[in-house]
PDB file of the backbone (N, CA, C, O) and the ligand in Angstrom, with CONECT records:
HET     ZN  A 101       1
ATOM      1  N   UNK A   1      -2.975  35.587  14.604  1.00  0.00           N
ATOM      2  CA  UNK A   1      -1.885  35.313  15.555  1.00  0.00           C
ATOM      3  C   UNK A   1      -1.952  33.790  16.080  1.00  0.00           C
ATOM      4  O   UNK A   1      -3.003  33.215  16.366  1.00  0.00           O
ATOM      5  N   UNK A   2      -0.880  33.324  16.148  1.00  0.00           N
ATOM      6  CA  UNK A   2      -0.652  31.989  16.799  1.00  0.00           C
ATOM      7  C   UNK A   2      -0.233  32.269  18.266  1.00  0.00           C
ATOM      8  O   UNK A   2       0.689  33.054  18.486  1.00  0.00           O
ATOM      9  N   UNK A   3      -0.897  31.639  19.285  1.00  0.00           N
ATOM     10  CA  UNK A   3      -0.652  31.895  20.595  1.00  0.00           C
ATOM     11  C   UNK A   3       0.592  30.914  21.060  1.00  0.00           C
ATOM     12  O   UNK A   3       0.928  29.916  20.423  1.00  0.00           O
ATOM     13  N   UNK A   4       1.125  31.302  22.098  1.00  0.00           N
ATOM     14  CA  UNK A   4       2.344  30.472  22.562  1.00  0.00           C
ATOM     15  C   UNK A   4       1.766  29.065  23.175  1.00  0.00           C
ATOM     16  O   UNK A   4       2.508  28.089  23.283  1.00  0.00           O
ATOM     17  N   UNK A   5       0.585  29.035  23.512  1.00  0.00           N
ATOM     18  CA  UNK A   5       0.030  27.910  24.039  1.00  0.00           C
ATOM     19  C   UNK A   5       0.105  26.705  23.210  1.00  0.00           C
ATOM     20  O   UNK A   5       0.398  25.605  23.677  1.00  0.00           O
ATOM     21  N   UNK A   6      -0.164  26.923  21.964  1.00  0.00           N
ATOM     22  CA  UNK A   6      -0.216  25.872  20.935  1.00  0.00           C
ATOM     23  C   UNK A   6       0.644  26.023  19.828  1.00  0.00           C
ATOM     24  O   UNK A   6       0.966  27.165  19.501  1.00  0.00           O
ATOM     25  N   UNK A   7       1.059  25.068  19.210  1.00  0.00           N
ATOM     26  CA  UNK A   7       2.017  25.171  17.959  1.00  0.00           C
ATOM     27  C   UNK A   7       1.293  24.374  16.884  1.00  0.00           C
ATOM     28  O   UNK A   7       0.463  23.495  17.116  1.00  0.00           O
ATOM     29  N   UNK A   8       1.682  24.762  15.729  1.00  0.00           N
ATOM     30  CA  UNK A   8       1.157  23.891  14.558  1.00  0.00           C
ATOM     31  C   UNK A   8       2.390  23.131  14.100  1.00  0.00           C
ATOM     32  O   UNK A   8       3.541  23.566  14.120  1.00  0.00           O
ATOM     33  N   UNK A   9       1.996  21.950  13.690  1.00  0.00           N
ATOM     34  CA  UNK A   9       3.046  20.944  13.373  1.00  0.00           C
ATOM     35  C   UNK A   9       3.622  21.436  11.925  1.00  0.00           C
ATOM     36  O   UNK A   9       2.905  21.828  11.004  1.00  0.00           O
ATOM     37  N   UNK A  10       5.020  21.347  11.892  1.00  0.00           N
ATOM     38  CA  UNK A  10       5.615  21.934  10.811  1.00  0.00           C
ATOM     39  C   UNK A  10       5.499  21.052   9.532  1.00  0.00           C
ATOM     40  O   UNK A  10       5.777  21.426   8.393  1.00  0.00           O
ATOM     41  N   UNK A  11       5.074  19.899   9.875  1.00  0.00           N
ATOM     42  CA  UNK A  11       4.919  18.804   8.608  1.00  0.00           C
ATOM     43  C   UNK A  11       3.405  19.030   8.189  1.00  0.00           C
ATOM     44  O   UNK A  11       3.126  19.415   7.053  1.00  0.00           O
ATOM     45  N   UNK A  12       2.543  18.802   9.047  1.00  0.00           N
ATOM     46  CA  UNK A  12       1.088  18.629   8.620  1.00  0.00           C
ATOM     47  C   UNK A  12       0.298  19.772   8.989  1.00  0.00           C
ATOM     48  O   UNK A  12      -0.862  19.778   8.576  1.00  0.00           O
ATOM     49  N   UNK A  13       0.733  20.835   9.754  1.00  0.00           N
ATOM     50  CA  UNK A  13       0.072  21.970  10.150  1.00  0.00           C
ATOM     51  C   UNK A  13      -1.048  21.837  11.077  1.00  0.00           C
ATOM     52  O   UNK A  13      -1.869  22.743  11.217  1.00  0.00           O
ATOM     53  N   UNK A  14      -1.106  20.694  11.736  1.00  0.00           N
ATOM     54  CA  UNK A  14      -2.047  20.376  12.827  1.00  0.00           C
ATOM     55  C   UNK A  14      -1.734  20.994  14.074  1.00  0.00           C
ATOM     56  O   UNK A  14      -0.553  21.158  14.383  1.00  0.00           O
ATOM     57  N   UNK A  15      -2.675  21.361  14.835  1.00  0.00           N
ATOM     58  CA  UNK A  15      -2.346  22.054  16.165  1.00  0.00           C
ATOM     59  C   UNK A  15      -2.340  20.969  17.091  1.00  0.00           C
ATOM     60  O   UNK A  15      -3.305  20.204  17.077  1.00  0.00           O
ATOM     61  N   UNK A  16      -1.218  20.745  18.055  1.00  0.00           N
ATOM     62  CA  UNK A  16      -1.132  19.735  18.947  1.00  0.00           C
ATOM     63  C   UNK A  16      -0.638  20.281  20.248  1.00  0.00           C
ATOM     64  O   UNK A  16       0.069  21.288  20.284  1.00  0.00           O
ATOM     65  N   UNK A  17      -1.023  19.593  21.370  1.00  0.00           N
ATOM     66  CA  UNK A  17      -0.515  20.108  22.573  1.00  0.00           C
ATOM     67  C   UNK A  17       0.773  19.608  23.007  1.00  0.00           C
ATOM     68  O   UNK A  17       1.333  20.119  23.977  1.00  0.00           O
ATOM     69  N   UNK A  18       1.354  18.518  22.274  1.00  0.00           N
ATOM     70  CA  UNK A  18       2.624  17.979  22.446  1.00  0.00           C
ATOM     71  C   UNK A  18       3.177  17.912  21.307  1.00  0.00           C
ATOM     72  O   UNK A  18       2.585  17.365  20.377  1.00  0.00           O
ATOM     73  N   UNK A  19       4.560  18.518  21.137  1.00  0.00           N
ATOM     74  CA  UNK A  19       5.276  18.610  19.939  1.00  0.00           C
ATOM     75  C   UNK A  19       6.647  18.172  20.054  1.00  0.00           C
ATOM     76  O   UNK A  19       7.255  18.434  21.093  1.00  0.00           O
ATOM     77  N   UNK A  20       7.185  17.570  19.163  1.00  0.00           N
ATOM     78  CA  UNK A  20       8.555  16.917  19.293  1.00  0.00           C
ATOM     79  C   UNK A  20       9.488  17.867  18.471  1.00  0.00           C
ATOM     80  O   UNK A  20       9.175  18.212  17.332  1.00  0.00           O
ATOM     81  N   UNK A  21      10.630  18.277  19.072  1.00  0.00           N
ATOM     82  CA  UNK A  21      11.569  19.216  18.536  1.00  0.00           C
ATOM     83  C   UNK A  21      12.658  18.238  17.750  1.00  0.00           C
ATOM     84  O   UNK A  21      13.390  17.509  18.421  1.00  0.00           O
ATOM     85  N   UNK A  22      12.729  18.252  16.419  1.00  0.00           N
ATOM     86  CA  UNK A  22      13.648  17.365  15.753  1.00  0.00           C
ATOM     87  C   UNK A  22      14.331  18.282  14.595  1.00  0.00           C
ATOM     88  O   UNK A  22      13.989  19.388  14.177  1.00  0.00           O
ATOM     89  N   UNK A  23      15.361  17.480  14.242  1.00  0.00           N
ATOM     90  CA  UNK A  23      15.992  18.023  13.033  1.00  0.00           C
ATOM     91  C   UNK A  23      16.074  16.666  12.000  1.00  0.00           C
ATOM     92  O   UNK A  23      16.327  15.562  12.483  1.00  0.00           O
ATOM     93  N   UNK A  24      15.857  16.827  10.655  1.00  0.00           N
ATOM     94  CA  UNK A  24      15.993  15.703   9.741  1.00  0.00           C
ATOM     95  C   UNK A  24      16.958  16.091   8.690  1.00  0.00           C
ATOM     96  O   UNK A  24      17.152  15.260   7.802  1.00  0.00           O
ATOM     97  N   UNK A  25      17.616  17.252   8.640  1.00  0.00           N
ATOM     98  CA  UNK A  25      18.586  17.513   7.615  1.00  0.00           C
ATOM     99  C   UNK A  25      19.739  18.346   8.106  1.00  0.00           C
ATOM    100  O   UNK A  25      19.739  18.659   9.297  1.00  0.00           O
ATOM    101  N   UNK A  26      20.646  18.709   7.387  1.00  0.00           N
ATOM    102  CA  UNK A  26      21.898  19.351   7.894  1.00  0.00           C
ATOM    103  C   UNK A  26      21.790  20.871   7.937  1.00  0.00           C
ATOM    104  O   UNK A  26      22.794  21.561   8.116  1.00  0.00           O
ATOM    105  N   UNK A  27      20.526  21.415   7.766  1.00  0.00           N
ATOM    106  CA  UNK A  27      20.436  22.770   7.705  1.00  0.00           C
ATOM    107  C   UNK A  27      20.401  23.338   9.157  1.00  0.00           C
ATOM    108  O   UNK A  27      20.420  24.557   9.329  1.00  0.00           O
ATOM    109  N   UNK A  28      20.352  22.512  10.145  1.00  0.00           N
ATOM    110  CA  UNK A  28      20.253  22.890  11.550  1.00  0.00           C
ATOM    111  C   UNK A  28      18.963  23.715  11.876  1.00  0.00           C
ATOM    112  O   UNK A  28      18.951  24.599  12.732  1.00  0.00           O
ATOM    113  N   UNK A  29      17.855  23.349  11.110  1.00  0.00           N
ATOM    114  CA  UNK A  29      16.607  24.003  11.198  1.00  0.00           C
ATOM    115  C   UNK A  29      15.810  23.044  12.220  1.00  0.00           C
ATOM    116  O   UNK A  29      15.589  21.872  11.915  1.00  0.00           O
ATOM    117  N   UNK A  30      15.413  23.565  13.379  1.00  0.00           N
ATOM    118  CA  UNK A  30      14.511  22.646  14.287  1.00  0.00           C
ATOM    119  C   UNK A  30      13.158  22.842  13.883  1.00  0.00           C
ATOM    120  O   UNK A  30      12.635  23.952  13.786  1.00  0.00           O
ATOM    121  N   UNK A  31      12.570  21.700  13.637  1.00  0.00           N
ATOM    122  CA  UNK A  31      11.118  21.515  13.277  1.00  0.00           C
ATOM    123  C   UNK A  31      10.383  21.174  14.699  1.00  0.00           C
ATOM    124  O   UNK A  31      10.922  20.538  15.605  1.00  0.00           O
ATOM    125  N   UNK A  32       9.124  21.682  14.731  1.00  0.00           N
ATOM    126  CA  UNK A  32       8.272  21.096  15.845  1.00  0.00           C
ATOM    127  C   UNK A  32       7.152  20.254  15.016  1.00  0.00           C
ATOM    128  O   UNK A  32       6.490  20.709  14.083  1.00  0.00           O
ATOM    129  N   UNK A  33       7.085  19.114  15.473  1.00  0.00           N
ATOM    130  CA  UNK A  33       6.023  18.114  14.744  1.00  0.00           C
ATOM    131  C   UNK A  33       5.255  17.454  15.811  1.00  0.00           C
ATOM    132  O   UNK A  33       5.628  17.326  16.977  1.00  0.00           O
ATOM    133  N   UNK A  34       4.088  17.027  15.274  1.00  0.00           N
ATOM    134  CA  UNK A  34       3.110  16.309  16.086  1.00  0.00           C
ATOM    135  C   UNK A  34       3.570  14.712  16.236  1.00  0.00           C
ATOM    136  O   UNK A  34       4.499  14.211  15.602  1.00  0.00           O
ATOM    137  N   UNK A  35       2.831  14.095  17.091  1.00  0.00           N
ATOM    138  CA  UNK A  35       3.026  12.776  17.447  1.00  0.00           C
ATOM    139  C   UNK A  35       3.156  11.801  16.195  1.00  0.00           C
ATOM    140  O   UNK A  35       4.036  10.968  15.976  1.00  0.00           O
ATOM    141  N   UNK A  36       2.044  12.130  15.437  1.00  0.00           N
ATOM    142  CA  UNK A  36       1.782  11.316  14.185  1.00  0.00           C
ATOM    143  C   UNK A  36       3.217  11.435  13.346  1.00  0.00           C
ATOM    144  O   UNK A  36       3.895  10.444  13.074  1.00  0.00           O
ATOM    145  N   UNK A  37       3.558  12.723  12.998  1.00  0.00           N
ATOM    146  CA  UNK A  37       4.724  12.935  12.164  1.00  0.00           C
ATOM    147  C   UNK A  37       5.847  12.521  12.865  1.00  0.00           C
ATOM    148  O   UNK A  37       6.752  12.083  12.155  1.00  0.00           O
ATOM    149  N   UNK A  38       6.032  12.536  14.008  1.00  0.00           N
ATOM    150  CA  UNK A  38       7.253  12.047  14.853  1.00  0.00           C
ATOM    151  C   UNK A  38       7.498  10.506  14.527  1.00  0.00           C
ATOM    152  O   UNK A  38       8.599  10.008  14.293  1.00  0.00           O
ATOM    153  N   UNK A  39       6.371   9.893  14.550  1.00  0.00           N
ATOM    154  CA  UNK A  39       6.600   8.387  14.361  1.00  0.00           C
ATOM    155  C   UNK A  39       7.089   8.241  12.948  1.00  0.00           C
ATOM    156  O   UNK A  39       7.949   7.389  12.727  1.00  0.00           O
ATOM    157  N   UNK A  40       6.660   8.934  12.037  1.00  0.00           N
ATOM    158  CA  UNK A  40       7.294   8.807  10.750  1.00  0.00           C
ATOM    159  C   UNK A  40       8.814   9.218  10.421  1.00  0.00           C
ATOM    160  O   UNK A  40       9.601   8.598   9.706  1.00  0.00           O
ATOM    161  N   UNK A  41       9.023  10.367  11.092  1.00  0.00           N
ATOM    162  CA  UNK A  41      10.257  10.960  10.979  1.00  0.00           C
ATOM    163  C   UNK A  41      11.348  10.382  11.841  1.00  0.00           C
ATOM    164  O   UNK A  41      12.537  10.562  11.575  1.00  0.00           O
ATOM    165  N   UNK A  42      10.949   9.716  12.832  1.00  0.00           N
ATOM    166  CA  UNK A  42      11.957   9.276  13.879  1.00  0.00           C
ATOM    167  C   UNK A  42      12.709   8.058  13.088  1.00  0.00           C
ATOM    168  O   UNK A  42      13.662   7.545  13.673  1.00  0.00           O
ATOM    169  N   UNK A  43      12.357   7.574  11.834  1.00  0.00           N
ATOM    170  CA  UNK A  43      13.090   6.613  11.120  1.00  0.00           C
ATOM    171  C   UNK A  43      13.975   7.180  10.228  1.00  0.00           C
ATOM    172  O   UNK A  43      14.734   6.497   9.541  1.00  0.00           O
ATOM    173  N   UNK A  44      13.924   8.541  10.187  1.00  0.00           N
ATOM    174  CA  UNK A  44      14.871   9.208   9.280  1.00  0.00           C
ATOM    175  C   UNK A  44      16.252   9.125   9.524  1.00  0.00           C
ATOM    176  O   UNK A  44      16.589   9.268  10.700  1.00  0.00           O
ATOM    177  N   UNK A  45      17.198   8.912   8.625  1.00  0.00           N
ATOM    178  CA  UNK A  45      18.583   8.567   8.828  1.00  0.00           C
ATOM    179  C   UNK A  45      19.290   9.818   9.446  1.00  0.00           C
ATOM    180  O   UNK A  45      20.256   9.675  10.194  1.00  0.00           O
ATOM    181  N   UNK A  46      18.797  11.030   9.124  1.00  0.00           N
ATOM    182  CA  UNK A  46      19.410  12.262   9.811  1.00  0.00           C
ATOM    183  C   UNK A  46      18.712  12.887  11.008  1.00  0.00           C
ATOM    184  O   UNK A  46      18.970  13.985  11.502  1.00  0.00           O
ATOM    185  N   UNK A  47      17.768  11.997  11.404  1.00  0.00           N
ATOM    186  CA  UNK A  47      16.892  12.409  12.604  1.00  0.00           C
ATOM    187  C   UNK A  47      17.771  12.669  13.918  1.00  0.00           C
ATOM    188  O   UNK A  47      18.557  11.844  14.385  1.00  0.00           O
ATOM    189  N   UNK A  48      17.516  13.950  14.446  1.00  0.00           N
ATOM    190  CA  UNK A  48      18.020  14.168  15.756  1.00  0.00           C
ATOM    191  C   UNK A  48      16.927  14.742  16.741  1.00  0.00           C
ATOM    192  O   UNK A  48      16.138  15.618  16.386  1.00  0.00           O
ATOM    193  N   UNK A  49      16.936  14.242  17.872  1.00  0.00           N
ATOM    194  CA  UNK A  49      15.718  14.612  18.729  1.00  0.00           C
ATOM    195  C   UNK A  49      16.144  15.743  19.647  1.00  0.00           C
ATOM    196  O   UNK A  49      17.195  15.599  20.272  1.00  0.00           O
ATOM    197  N   UNK A  50      15.433  16.854  19.789  1.00  0.00           N
ATOM    198  CA  UNK A  50      15.920  17.853  20.477  1.00  0.00           C
ATOM    199  C   UNK A  50      14.910  18.229  21.761  1.00  0.00           C
ATOM    200  O   UNK A  50      15.113  19.264  22.395  1.00  0.00           O
ATOM    201  N   UNK A  51      13.983  17.470  22.049  1.00  0.00           N
ATOM    202  CA  UNK A  51      13.263  17.517  23.121  1.00  0.00           C
ATOM    203  C   UNK A  51      11.913  17.566  22.926  1.00  0.00           C
ATOM    204  O   UNK A  51      11.523  17.551  21.758  1.00  0.00           O
ATOM    205  N   UNK A  52      10.996  17.630  23.936  1.00  0.00           N
ATOM    206  CA  UNK A  52       9.514  17.644  23.732  1.00  0.00           C
ATOM    207  C   UNK A  52       8.876  18.786  24.371  1.00  0.00           C
ATOM    208  O   UNK A  52       9.098  19.158  25.523  1.00  0.00           O
ATOM    209  N   UNK A  53       7.969  19.381  23.440  1.00  0.00           N
ATOM    210  CA  UNK A  53       7.369  20.609  23.981  1.00  0.00           C
ATOM    211  C   UNK A  53       5.865  20.256  24.436  1.00  0.00           C
ATOM    212  O   UNK A  53       5.157  19.518  23.751  1.00  0.00           O
ATOM    213  N   UNK A  54       5.458  20.801  25.565  1.00  0.00           N
ATOM    214  CA  UNK A  54       4.042  20.651  25.920  1.00  0.00           C
ATOM    215  C   UNK A  54       3.456  21.832  26.236  1.00  0.00           C
ATOM    216  O   UNK A  54       3.999  22.662  26.964  1.00  0.00           O
ATOM    217  N   UNK A  55       2.142  22.002  25.630  1.00  0.00           N
ATOM    218  CA  UNK A  55       1.405  23.230  25.992  1.00  0.00           C
ATOM    219  C   UNK A  55       0.895  23.355  27.374  1.00  0.00           C
ATOM    220  O   UNK A  55       0.381  22.386  27.934  1.00  0.00           O
ATOM    221  N   UNK A  56       1.018  24.539  27.961  1.00  0.00           N
ATOM    222  CA  UNK A  56       0.677  24.621  29.256  1.00  0.00           C
ATOM    223  C   UNK A  56      -0.965  24.663  29.377  1.00  0.00           C
ATOM    224  O   UNK A  56      -1.613  25.508  28.760  1.00  0.00           O
ATOM    225  N   UNK A  57      -1.484  23.835  30.090  1.00  0.00           N
ATOM    226  CA  UNK A  57      -2.948  23.784  30.386  1.00  0.00           C
ATOM    227  C   UNK A  57      -3.300  24.808  31.443  1.00  0.00           C
ATOM    228  O   UNK A  57      -2.562  25.054  32.397  1.00  0.00           O
ATOM    229  N   UNK A  58      -4.458  25.387  31.224  1.00  0.00           N
ATOM    230  CA  UNK A  58      -5.067  26.351  32.232  1.00  0.00           C
ATOM    231  C   UNK A  58      -4.193  27.568  32.381  1.00  0.00           C
ATOM    232  O   UNK A  58      -4.516  28.469  33.155  1.00  0.00           O
TER     233      UNK A  58
HETATM  234 ZN    ZN A 101       2.128  16.641  12.048  1.00  0.00          ZN2+
END
């Protein structure tokens, strides 16, 4: 089971405390991606930014 506190990146499957909610295609599918993947995908021509998700500490 994956807890709500952390998410795995939809690109690289890495668990991260801060995730970026983005779309990069026309399927209206929101992906949560880590900072590393966000740097790469933010150059995508169809990139749409949907907000930042942060894990709650403690
Ligand atoms: Zn990633």
